[in-house]
C-alpha positions in Angstrom: 157.3 -24.5 82.7 155.2 -24.8 85.9 153.4 -21.5 85.1 152.6 -22.6 81.6 151.1 -25.9 82.9 149.0 -24.0 85.5 147.8 -21.6 82.7 146.9 -24.5 80.4 144.9 -26.2 83.3 143.1 -23.0 84.1 142.2 -22.4 80.4 141.0 -26.0 80.1 138.8 -25.6 83.2 137.3 -22.3 81.9 136.7 -23.9 78.5 135.0 -27.0 80.0 132.9 -25.0 82.5 131.5 -22.9 79.7 130.0 -26.0 78.2 128.9 -27.4 81.6 126.4 -24.7 82.2 124.7 -23.4 79.1 123.0 -20.0 79.3 119.3 -19.9 79.2 118.4 -16.7 77.3 114.8 -16.9 78.5 115.9 -15.8 82.0 116.9 -12.3 83.1 115.2 -9.0 83.6 112.3 -8.3 81.2 110.7 -4.9 80.9 107.4 -4.1 79.3 104.3 -2.0 79.6 100.6 -2.6 80.0 98.3 -0.3 78.1 95.6 0.7 80.6 92.3 2.5 80.2 92.9 6.0 78.9 95.8 4.9 76.8 98.6 5.3 79.4 101.3 2.7 79.7 102.1 1.1 83.0 105.6 -0.3 83.2 106.0 -3.9 84.4 109.3 -5.6 85.2 109.6 -9.4 85.3 112.7 -11.1 86.8 113.2 -14.7 85.8 116.0 -16.9 87.2 116.8 -20.6 87.2 116.8 -23.0 84.3 114.9 -25.9 82.8 116.7 -28.5 85.0 116.2 -26.8 88.4 113.0 -24.9 87.6 112.3 -21.3 87.0 111.5 -18.7 89.6 111.5 -14.9 90.0 109.3 -12.0 90.9 107.8 -8.9 89.3 107.5 -5.2 89.9 105.1 -2.4 89.1 107.2 0.6 90.2 104.5 3.2 89.4 102.2 1.4 91.9 105.1 0.9 94.3 104.6 -2.8 94.1 108.1 -4.4 94.2 109.4 -7.9 94.5 106.0 -9.6 94.1 106.2 -13.4 93.9 104.7 -15.4 91.0 102.0 -17.9 91.9 103.3 -20.0 89.0 105.9 -19.5 86.3 106.1 -21.9 83.4 108.5 -21.8 80.5 108.1 -24.4 77.8 109.8 -24.0 74.4 109.0 -20.5 73.3 105.9 -20.1 75.7 106.0 -18.0 78.9 103.1 -18.4 81.3 103.0 -16.4 84.5 100.2 -16.4 87.1 100.5 -13.6 89.7 100.2 -14.1 93.4 98.0 -11.7 95.4 96.0 -10.4 92.4 93.8 -12.1 89.8 96.2 -11.5 86.9 98.3 -13.5 84.4 100.7 -13.0 81.6 100.8 -15.3 78.5 103.5 -14.7 75.9 105.9 -16.2 73.4 109.6 -15.6 73.1 110.3 -14.1 69.7 113.1 -15.6 67.5 116.5 -14.6 69.0 115.0 -14.8 72.5 115.5 -11.1 73.0 111.8 -10.2 73.1 108.5 -11.6 74.4 105.1 -10.7 72.9 102.0 -11.5 74.9 99.0 -10.3 76.8 98.3 -9.3 80.4 95.0 -10.4 81.8 93.6 -9.0 85.0 90.1 -9.5 86.4 89.0 -11.0 83.1 90.2 -8.0 81.0 93.0 -8.4 78.5 95.6 -5.7 78.1 98.3 -5.8 75.5 
């Protein structure tokens, strides 16, 4: 009887905690590519953590350029909009989460030039 009671308490805790912290599907690791002059694709990785209550943070990588763990200057997520300003270079990314929140479509802007 005691084991059954403990199991019920544990299941209830797991059930309640799943509602206490909803998953924000806009966070995670996002992989994309920038089309550069000459038609080559440069892979870019965005890591986004946090949530709308505590704020979003993260970093980005350009592995081909051996640029890893670069901080964002600003990271803003509002509704389906994603706005990132890079730190250390004059670049930004503006995008929208597509329905289902499994893809983002946007544009990379660096030194005044827009790359898709």
